[in-house]
C-alpha positions in Angstrom: -43.5 44.8 -29.8 -40.8 45.1 -27.4 -37.8 45.4 -29.8 -36.1 42.2 -27.8 -35.4 40.3 -31.2 -33.3 43.6 -32.0 -30.9 43.4 -29.3 -27.2 41.7 -29.4 -27.0 38.5 -27.3 -24.8 40.7 -24.6 -27.9 43.0 -24.2 -30.5 40.6 -24.1 -28.8 38.7 -21.4 -28.6 41.8 -19.3 -32.0 42.6 -19.7 -33.2 39.1 -18.8 -30.5 38.7 -16.2 -32.1 38.7 -12.2 -29.1 39.8 -10.7 -29.5 43.4 -12.5 -31.8 45.5 -10.6 -35.2 46.4 -11.7 -34.6 49.9 -12.1 -31.2 49.0 -14.6 -33.1 47.1 -16.5 -35.9 49.5 -17.1 -33.6 52.3 -17.9 -31.9 50.0 -20.7 -34.8 49.2 -22.4 -35.8 53.2 -22.0 -32.8 54.1 -23.7 -33.4 51.5 -26.4 -36.9 52.2 -26.8 -35.8 56.4 -27.3 -33.1 55.2 -29.6 -33.8 56.9 -33.1 -31.8 53.5 -35.1 -28.4 55.8 -36.0 -25.4 53.9 -35.9 -22.4 56.3 -35.1 -19.8 56.0 -37.9 -16.1 57.4 -38.5 -16.0 60.0 -41.3 -13.5 62.9 -42.5 -14.8 65.7 -40.7 -13.4 67.5 -38.3 -15.1 65.6 -36.0 -14.4 62.5 -36.7 -18.1 61.0 -36.5 -20.9 60.5 -38.2 -24.1 59.1 -37.6 -25.8 56.6 -40.3 -29.3 55.7 -40.6 -29.5 52.1 -42.2 -32.4 51.9 -45.0 -35.2 49.6 -44.8 -36.9 48.3 -47.7 -40.4 47.2 -48.3 -41.9 45.5 -51.5 -45.8 46.0 -51.6 -47.7 43.9 -54.1 -50.9 45.8 -54.6 -50.1 48.0 -56.6 -46.6 47.0 -57.0 -44.1 49.4 -55.7 -41.2 49.4 -53.5 -41.0 51.9 -50.4 -37.2 53.1 -49.1 -37.0 54.4 -46.0 -34.8 55.5 -42.8 -34.5 57.6 -39.9 -32.4 60.5 -40.9 -33.2 64.0 -40.0 -32.1 65.7 -43.1 -33.5 65.1 -46.8 -31.8 62.9 -49.0 -30.8 63.3 -52.4 -31.1 60.2 -54.3 -28.9 59.7 -57.4 -27.8 57.0 -60.1 -24.4 55.0 -60.0 -23.5 56.4 -63.0 -23.6 60.2 -61.6 -20.7 59.0 -59.1 
């Protein structure tokens, strides 16, 4: 799968534009392929930026279960909303 369905409209236009040199298109697609899925977000740290990996939820029917995953690099601690 190429991952093109995940590109923004503007990025997809760049990849499909015949006036853009092939090496530029290939570099763009290569960068997209190696991207870990993180998004830059503003934080209240000294740097002011952080990384967020959006979660992905899968529902499996047999046996019934939910699987929550994210591309984060550090362990997560899940707590109930009452703990907040």
